[in-house]
Each structure stands twice: as C-alpha cells, then as structure tokens.
C-alpha positions, 0 to 999 in steps of 0.5 A: 219445236215445241210440239216435239218437246211436248211429245218427248216430255209425255214419254219420259221425264227428260230434264230441260238440258236433255230436251235442249240437247235432243231438239238441237239434233232434231232440227232439220225442217222439211216441207213437202207438198201434197203428192210429194214423196218423202221416201220412195221405194228403192231409196234408203231411209236415213232420217226419223221424222216427227210430223208437225203438220199435214198427213202422210201415207206409208204404202207399198206397190203390189202388182201395180196396186197401192197398199196402205199400211200406215199413216203419219199425222201431226204429233207422230213419228214417221219413218220407213223403219226397216230401211232406216234400221238395216240401211237397205233400200226401202220397200215402202213409200212415204208420201204427203197427202196433205201439205206436210212439215217435218222435223227430221233427225238423221241416222248418225245423230239418232245413233249418238242420242241412243248411245249418250242419253239412256232416257232417249234410248228408253223412249225409242224402245217404248215407241218401237214396242208400241208400234210392234204391238199395234202391228200385231193387233192389226195383223190379227184384225186383218185376218180374223175380223169382218169388214164391219169389225175392222171399221168399228175398231178403227173408229174406236182406236183412231177416229181422227183418221176418218177426218184427216185421211182420204177415204181411199187410203183408209179403205186400203188400210182396212183391206177393203174397197172404197165402196165397202167403206162408204157403205159401212160409214153410212150404216154406222151413221144410220145407227147413231 
C-alpha cells in the first residue's frame, strides 16, 4: 500500500485523510503468474490496476500476430482504458510476463472518488493527459523515425524496459523484428 501512497503523493498534495480514503478503496490485491491474463480481449475492464510487482504487456491480436502497445511495471497504472471508460468489451489483452501483484480499484469506487475528491479527479486528468501526450509522441515516432531512432529514443525515455521486458515484446512495441532490435543493441553497445 505504501507504494501506492508514494505514487499518489508525487502527483498531488493529498492530506493524510485523503490518502487513507483513497487507499481504503484501492485495496484489492491480485496476483497473476507469468503468462496469465489480467484482461482478455472480449472482456470488459472493470478495474484500474496499480502495479506493485512484476511486468505486464498491453497488446492486441492482428491477423494472428501479437502487437505490443504498452507495458506495466512497478509503480505504474495498468488498465485496458477504452473498455474501462466505455464499458464495452476490450480489444486489448493485459498479460503478466513476470509474476505480478496488483492493487485494484473497481469502476464504481473510482467514479465515487472522482466525484467526491477534487484532487483525485485532478490527478486522474493529469495521468490521462500524460498518457495521451505519450501516445501521440509514440505515434509520430512510429511513422517518422527509423528503427535506430526509435530504439535510441526508447533508451533515453525508458531504459529500464530493456532490463525488465523480454526482447520480443520490446521489438513488437518498436514495430521491428527481434533480430533488428538485437542488431541495434549490439551496435549501440559497440559505440559505448
């Protein structure tokens, strides 16, 4: 629970009472083993997850091929956002790629916190804005940057991903083949 409180405290100046109220709702602990699905495509996402332990992928299936669009790791929010907001079945899979422990907040409690705690609403808007800005920057990168440029930008932005996430998922996220990513890693190591 302390990890969640630390995360929230960095985003807003919550009082101890507000943090206690928020954490009392965000108290469902869930554990998933490697390979288990947190949400499958076709299911409705009903929870916001805070990652305590492990790594996860957010991906979808396109013509039988897994396309990775994001990751979860300790200290981050994990959610099949479109499904959570619309209440419609998800197009995305959330899957544990390492043993995972989550704290989860269900939709009705999330809605109540938004309506009763203005600071929580501000934090949610801030998180949503950051995610949207990141997605837009990534979209531009995927269309305009070369493989090497995308890899170098990932190294600058999130170097920990290369240690926490298996190479095949990172390659999918960067829209390249694993062999291409391997060559780029070797070339970068050679320059160092």
